[in-house]
LUMKEBA-436731 format. One record per atom (N, C-alpha, C): residue number from 1; residue in three letters; atom name; x, y, z. Coordinates in pm, whole numbers. Example, Ala and Ser with C-alpha at 12.3 -4.5 7.8 and 13.67 -1.06 7.14 Angstrom:
# residues 2
- 1, ALA, N, 1319, -569, 780
- 1, ALA, CA, 1230, -450, 780
- 1, ALA, C, 1320, -330, 780
- 2, SER, N, 1285, -225, 708
- 2, SER, CA, 1367, -106, 714
- 2, SER, C, 1290, 3, 787
***
This chain:
# residues 121
- 1, UNK, N, -1556, 70, -1388
- 1, UNK, CA, -1513, 5, -1296
- 1, UNK, C, -1419, -99, -1332
- 2, UNK, N, -1244, -96, -1325
- 2, UNK, CA, -1193, -210, -1348
- 2, UNK, C, -1179, -310, -1300
- 3, UNK, N, -1166, -431, -1493
- 3, UNK, CA, -1182, -590, -1440
- 3, UNK, C, -1065, -608, -1509
- 4, UNK, N, -1003, -766, -1437
- 4, UNK, CA, -941, -792, -1473
- 4, UNK, C, -925, -872, -1663
- 5, UNK, N, -977, -846, -1704
- 5, UNK, CA, -965, -884, -1797
- 5, UNK, C, -925, -725, -1921
- 6, UNK, N, -919, -598, -1842
- 6, UNK, CA, -861, -489, -1881
- 6, UNK, C, -755, -419, -1830
- 7, UNK, N, -654, -361, -1950
- 7, UNK, CA, -541, -270, -1907
- 7, UNK, C, -553, -194, -1809
- 8, UNK, N, -485, -121, -1758
- 8, UNK, CA, -503, -17, -1654
- 8, UNK, C, -450, 103, -1826
- 9, UNK, N, -488, 213, -1758
- 9, UNK, CA, -478, 303, -1854
- 9, UNK, C, -314, 354, -1829
- 10, UNK, N, -258, 407, -1895
- 10, UNK, CA, -111, 473, -1854
- 10, UNK, C, -126, 559, -1760
- 11, UNK, N, -46, 543, -1656
- 11, UNK, CA, 6, 638, -1549
- 11, UNK, C, 28, 561, -1437
- 12, UNK, N, 86, 478, -1437
- 12, UNK, CA, 118, 367, -1332
- 12, UNK, C, 259, 485, -1330
- 13, UNK, N, 261, 456, -1135
- 13, UNK, CA, 356, 527, -1085
- 13, UNK, C, 394, 433, -901
- 14, UNK, N, 522, 501, -873
- 14, UNK, CA, 559, 395, -767
- 14, UNK, C, 505, 506, -641
- 15, UNK, N, 507, 510, -519
- 15, UNK, CA, 449, 580, -453
- 15, UNK, C, 527, 582, -306
- 16, UNK, N, 657, 640, -281
- 16, UNK, CA, 720, 598, -168
- 16, UNK, C, 642, 579, -56
- 17, UNK, N, 664, 528, 42
- 17, UNK, CA, 611, 517, 143
- 17, UNK, C, 629, 396, 291
- 18, UNK, N, 551, 403, 360
- 18, UNK, CA, 524, 304, 465
- 18, UNK, C, 344, 374, 527
- 19, UNK, N, 263, 237, 543
- 19, UNK, CA, 189, 295, 557
- 19, UNK, C, 97, 217, 765
- 20, UNK, N, -42, 268, 772
- 20, UNK, CA, -117, 274, 905
- 20, UNK, C, -196, 198, 878
- 21, UNK, N, -251, 87, 986
- 21, UNK, CA, -394, 94, 999
- 21, UNK, C, -367, 96, 1136
- 22, UNK, N, -546, 99, 1145
- 22, UNK, CA, -644, 166, 1307
- 22, UNK, C, -705, -27, 1288
- 23, UNK, N, -735, 12, 1434
- 23, UNK, CA, -819, -118, 1516
- 23, UNK, C, -857, -91, 1609
- 24, UNK, N, -1024, -110, 1647
- 24, UNK, CA, -1119, -68, 1706
- 24, UNK, C, -1203, 9, 1707
- 25, UNK, N, -1327, -6, 1783
- 25, UNK, CA, -1451, 51, 1728
- 25, UNK, C, -1408, 227, 1766
- 26, UNK, N, -1385, 243, 1891
- 26, UNK, CA, -1397, 364, 1914
- 26, UNK, C, -1236, 464, 1968
- 27, UNK, N, -1270, 612, 1991
- 27, UNK, CA, -1118, 688, 1931
- 27, UNK, C, -1125, 651, 2137
- 28, UNK, N, -935, 651, 2155
- 28, UNK, CA, -880, 630, 2036
- 28, UNK, C, -829, 538, 2012
- 29, UNK, N, -870, 443, 1846
- 29, UNK, CA, -793, 360, 1827
- 29, UNK, C, -670, 338, 1808
- 30, UNK, N, -652, 219, 1814
- 30, UNK, CA, -517, 151, 1816
- 30, UNK, C, -432, 158, 1642
- 31, UNK, N, -354, 205, 1693
- 31, UNK, CA, -245, 209, 1553
- 31, UNK, C, -119, 131, 1535
- 32, UNK, N, -137, 100, 1406
- 32, UNK, CA, -73, -43, 1369
- 32, UNK, C, 53, 25, 1256
- 33, UNK, N, 152, 2, 1281
- 33, UNK, CA, 299, 81, 1177
- 33, UNK, C, 347, -21, 1067
- 34, UNK, N, 280, -84, 957
- 34, UNK, CA, 376, -164, 870
- 34, UNK, C, 468, -115, 772
- 35, UNK, N, 567, -193, 779
- 35, UNK, CA, 725, -145, 749
- 35, UNK, C, 754, -244, 659
- 36, UNK, N, 845, -267, 639
- 36, UNK, CA, 928, -353, 489
- 36, UNK, C, 1000, -436, 579
- 37, UNK, N, 1029, -547, 599
- 37, UNK, CA, 1121, -644, 688
- 37, UNK, C, 1268, -618, 568
- 38, UNK, N, 1381, -543, 685
- 38, UNK, CA, 1528, -533, 669
- 38, UNK, C, 1532, -406, 553
- 39, UNK, N, 1452, -322, 480
- 39, UNK, CA, 1425, -235, 411
- 39, UNK, C, 1368, -106, 519
- 40, UNK, N, 1432, 0, 505
- 40, UNK, CA, 1437, 114, 579
- 40, UNK, C, 1337, 177, 475
- 41, UNK, N, 1268, 179, 332
- 41, UNK, CA, 1179, 237, 270
- 41, UNK, C, 1124, 145, 135
- 42, UNK, N, 1008, 127, 96
- 42, UNK, CA, 960, 93, 29
- 42, UNK, C, 858, 115, -92
- 43, UNK, N, 785, 61, -173
- 43, UNK, CA, 699, 151, -260
- 43, UNK, C, 558, 74, -283
- 44, UNK, N, 510, 140, -317
- 44, UNK, CA, 330, 118, -335
- 44, UNK, C, 312, 135, -472
- 45, UNK, N, 220, 0, -559
- 45, UNK, CA, 174, 35, -638
- 45, UNK, C, 89, 136, -691
- 46, UNK, N, 84, 246, -749
- 46, UNK, CA, 0, 338, -814
- 46, UNK, C, 2, 390, -910
- 47, UNK, N, -135, 458, -952
- 47, UNK, CA, -201, 494, -998
- 47, UNK, C, -147, 698, -1073
- 48, UNK, N, -121, 729, -1136
- 48, UNK, CA, -138, 923, -1143
- 48, UNK, C, -237, 946, -1285
- 49, UNK, N, -272, 1060, -1294
- 49, UNK, CA, -354, 1118, -1370
- 49, UNK, C, -374, 1259, -1356
- 50, UNK, N, -292, 1376, -1490
- 50, UNK, CA, -272, 1487, -1491
- 50, UNK, C, -426, 1535, -1494
- 51, UNK, N, -416, 1648, -1393
- 51, UNK, CA, -559, 1727, -1406
- 51, UNK, C, -523, 1865, -1451
- 52, UNK, N, -622, 1916, -1551
- 52, UNK, CA, -625, 2038, -1603
- 52, UNK, C, -578, 2145, -1470
- 53, UNK, N, -519, 2217, -1485
- 53, UNK, CA, -519, 2380, -1395
- 53, UNK, C, -467, 2331, -1239
- 54, UNK, N, -426, 2178, -1235
- 54, UNK, CA, -377, 2182, -1093
- 54, UNK, C, -308, 2081, -1103
- 55, UNK, N, -247, 2000, -972
- 55, UNK, CA, -89, 1923, -946
- 55, UNK, C, -194, 1810, -977
- 56, UNK, N, -99, 1704, -1081
- 56, UNK, CA, -134, 1544, -1100
- 56, UNK, C, -184, 1526, -922
- 57, UNK, N, -285, 1378, -965
- 57, UNK, CA, -331, 1337, -863
- 57, UNK, C, -304, 1188, -890
- 58, UNK, N, -322, 1117, -776
- 58, UNK, CA, -228, 984, -751
- 58, UNK, C, -323, 889, -675
- 59, UNK, N, -342, 745, -631
- 59, UNK, CA, -388, 651, -593
- 59, UNK, C, -314, 578, -570
- 60, UNK, N, -299, 494, -451
- 60, UNK, CA, -252, 342, -411
- 60, UNK, C, -338, 238, -405
- 61, UNK, N, -303, 162, -495
- 61, UNK, CA, -376, 19, -475
- 61, UNK, C, -386, -87, -401
- 62, UNK, N, -488, -136, -367
- 62, UNK, CA, -529, -228, -313
- 62, UNK, C, -534, -358, -315
- 63, UNK, N, -492, -454, -253
- 63, UNK, CA, -582, -577, -298
- 63, UNK, C, -605, -663, -133
- 64, UNK, N, -644, -795, -160
- 64, UNK, CA, -691, -880, -59
- 64, UNK, C, -560, -849, 40
- 65, UNK, N, -559, -861, 165
- 65, UNK, CA, -460, -897, 268
- 65, UNK, C, -342, -1012, 265
- 66, UNK, N, -288, -927, 331
- 66, UNK, CA, -120, -1092, 312
- 66, UNK, C, -172, -1153, 450
- 67, UNK, N, -91, -1294, 458
- 67, UNK, CA, -107, -1298, 645
- 67, UNK, C, -51, -1224, 767
- 68, UNK, N, 20, -1115, 713
- 68, UNK, CA, 45, -1009, 824
- 68, UNK, C, -37, -892, 806
- 69, UNK, N, -63, -887, 703
- 69, UNK, CA, -216, -763, 786
- 69, UNK, C, -368, -850, 752
- 70, UNK, N, -368, -936, 744
- 70, UNK, CA, -505, -978, 766
- 70, UNK, C, -575, -961, 908
- 71, UNK, N, -465, -974, 994
- 71, UNK, CA, -532, -1033, 1150
- 71, UNK, C, -526, -839, 1206
- 72, UNK, N, -522, -750, 1104
- 72, UNK, CA, -571, -607, 1171
- 72, UNK, C, -655, -529, 1047
- 73, UNK, N, -651, -596, 884
- 73, UNK, CA, -744, -534, 818
- 73, UNK, C, -769, -642, 750
- 74, UNK, N, -889, -599, 605
- 74, UNK, CA, -963, -665, 531
- 74, UNK, C, -899, -637, 441
- 75, UNK, N, -781, -522, 422
- 75, UNK, CA, -728, -518, 271
- 75, UNK, C, -566, -512, 298
- 76, UNK, N, -514, -453, 193
- 76, UNK, CA, -363, -439, 233
- 76, UNK, C, -350, -329, 74
- 77, UNK, N, -252, -229, 60
- 77, UNK, CA, -166, -182, -26
- 77, UNK, C, -118, -257, -77
- 78, UNK, N, -68, -227, -274
- 78, UNK, CA, 23, -325, -277
- 78, UNK, C, 154, -289, -282
- 79, UNK, N, 239, -357, -190
- 79, UNK, CA, 382, -313, -214
- 79, UNK, C, 469, -383, -298
- 80, UNK, N, 526, -278, -349
- 80, UNK, CA, 652, -401, -460
- 80, UNK, C, 735, -419, -461
- 81, UNK, N, 799, -528, -447
- 81, UNK, CA, 941, -547, -407
- 81, UNK, C, 1030, -497, -534
- 82, UNK, N, 1123, -484, -454
- 82, UNK, CA, 1286, -359, -533
- 82, UNK, C, 1293, -419, -686
- 83, UNK, N, 1243, -557, -693
- 83, UNK, CA, 1294, -628, -812
- 83, UNK, C, 1132, -624, -947
- 84, UNK, N, 1041, -529, -833
- 84, UNK, CA, 914, -524, -942
- 84, UNK, C, 932, -333, -988
- 85, UNK, N, 1003, -301, -929
- 85, UNK, CA, 924, -110, -991
- 85, UNK, C, 979, -159, -1096
- 86, UNK, N, 1055, -144, -1197
- 86, UNK, CA, 1101, -143, -1350
- 86, UNK, C, 946, -220, -1441
- 87, UNK, N, 885, -283, -1318
- 87, UNK, CA, 806, -391, -1386
- 87, UNK, C, 684, -300, -1432
- 88, UNK, N, 637, -309, -1302
- 88, UNK, CA, 542, -169, -1252
- 88, UNK, C, 503, -9, -1338
- 89, UNK, N, 617, 26, -1382
- 89, UNK, CA, 638, 124, -1459
- 89, UNK, C, 626, 98, -1601
- 90, UNK, N, 641, -54, -1591
- 90, UNK, CA, 629, -75, -1789
- 90, UNK, C, 552, -74, -1817
- 91, UNK, N, 403, -30, -1873
- 91, UNK, CA, 270, -68, -1935
- 91, UNK, C, 230, -204, -2023
- 92, UNK, N, 324, -254, -2091
- 92, UNK, CA, 373, -390, -2131
- 92, UNK, C, 374, -499, -2017
- 93, UNK, N, 398, -493, -1904
- 93, UNK, CA, 346, -597, -1778
- 93, UNK, C, 252, -606, -1753
- 94, UNK, N, 198, -697, -1730
- 94, UNK, CA, 53, -746, -1697
- 94, UNK, C, 43, -715, -1566
- 95, UNK, N, -63, -670, -1533
- 95, UNK, CA, -112, -598, -1370
- 95, UNK, C, -131, -735, -1288
- 96, UNK, N, -170, -863, -1330
- 96, UNK, CA, -221, -972, -1257
- 96, UNK, C, -108, -1002, -1188
- 97, UNK, N, 35, -1076, -1219
- 97, UNK, CA, 156, -1047, -1159
- 97, UNK, C, 210, -986, -1033
- 98, UNK, N, 155, -832, -1025
- 98, UNK, CA, 210, -767, -940
- 98, UNK, C, 89, -713, -802
- 99, UNK, N, 30, -741, -875
- 99, UNK, CA, -103, -656, -811
- 99, UNK, C, -174, -800, -704
- 100, UNK, N, -75, -817, -606
- 100, UNK, CA, -89, -930, -520
- 100, UNK, C, -61, -909, -377
- 101, UNK, N, -91, -1005, -248
- 101, UNK, CA, -89, -929, -139
- 101, UNK, C, 122, -963, -83
- 102, UNK, N, 136, -931, 35
- 102, UNK, CA, 273, -934, 48
- 102, UNK, C, 281, -1109, 127
- 103, UNK, N, 372, -1173, 107
- 103, UNK, CA, 408, -1345, 178
- 103, UNK, C, 401, -1268, 307
- 104, UNK, N, 434, -1361, 360
- 104, UNK, CA, 382, -1423, 494
- 104, UNK, C, 542, -1363, 537
- 105, UNK, N, 548, -1259, 682
- 105, UNK, CA, 715, -1201, 712
- 105, UNK, C, 760, -1159, 633
- 106, UNK, N, 716, -1109, 512
- 106, UNK, CA, 771, -963, 456
- 106, UNK, C, 747, -848, 484
- 107, UNK, N, 657, -836, 592
- 107, UNK, CA, 585, -715, 657
- 107, UNK, C, 659, -667, 839
- 108, UNK, N, 730, -592, 848
- 108, UNK, CA, 742, -589, 1040
- 108, UNK, C, 571, -491, 1029
- 109, UNK, N, 529, -583, 1154
- 109, UNK, CA, 413, -487, 1226
- 109, UNK, C, 417, -457, 1371
- 110, UNK, N, 418, -370, 1419
- 110, UNK, CA, 443, -290, 1516
- 110, UNK, C, 322, -160, 1597
- 111, UNK, N, 262, -209, 1675
- 111, UNK, CA, 200, -132, 1743
- 111, UNK, C, 249, -31, 1762
- 112, UNK, N, 163, 133, 1721
- 112, UNK, CA, 219, 230, 1805
- 112, UNK, C, 130, 270, 1938
- 113, UNK, N, 224, 281, 2045
- 113, UNK, CA, 177, 303, 2136
- 113, UNK, C, 194, 492, 2152
- 114, UNK, N, 55, 466, 2216
- 114, UNK, CA, 47, 652, 2251
- 114, UNK, C, 89, 700, 2366
- 115, UNK, N, 150, 828, 2368
- 115, UNK, CA, 219, 881, 2542
- 115, UNK, C, 114, 895, 2620
- 116, UNK, N, 128, 874, 2704
- 116, UNK, CA, -1, 935, 2775
- 116, UNK, C, -107, 1023, 2804
- 117, UNK, N, -181, 1040, 2816
- 117, UNK, CA, -257, 1128, 2829
- 117, UNK, C, -301, 1209, 2649
- 118, UNK, N, -218, 1203, 2588
- 118, UNK, CA, -194, 1210, 2421
- 118, UNK, C, -292, 1127, 2331
- 119, UNK, N, -359, 1195, 2223
- 119, UNK, CA, -404, 1135, 2154
- 119, UNK, C, -290, 1070, 2015
- 120, UNK, N, -308, 1009, 1977
- 120, UNK, CA, -199, 963, 1845
- 120, UNK, C, -271, 1041, 1690
- 121, UNK, N, -159, 1113, 1596
- 121, UNK, CA, -245, 1156, 1539
- 121, UNK, C, -265, 1030, 1438
***
């Protein structure tokens, strides 16, 4: 298990994406889309590692939820500002400064409406 006094191993990566969360106890659950305000796309802090004889694998890092995510979920992926991308890829940069929730108002939250009679994937 990783603790704050350890450094991540090499293998930091950027994962270009957006993300969804789901609420409700029964299917079909409500689907919520999170995008970055005023940006078409963004990157998530990730880690990758090689796998012998297979394609490399990666994971997206999470943290406590920021104010935009907290009403919907108890954690959020680490959304990096464009100005932080190079710093995240630099193994000399401390993780603690970058692994933080998104500030209030930085994420656009939209409920994805289901077409009548169809489930949303």
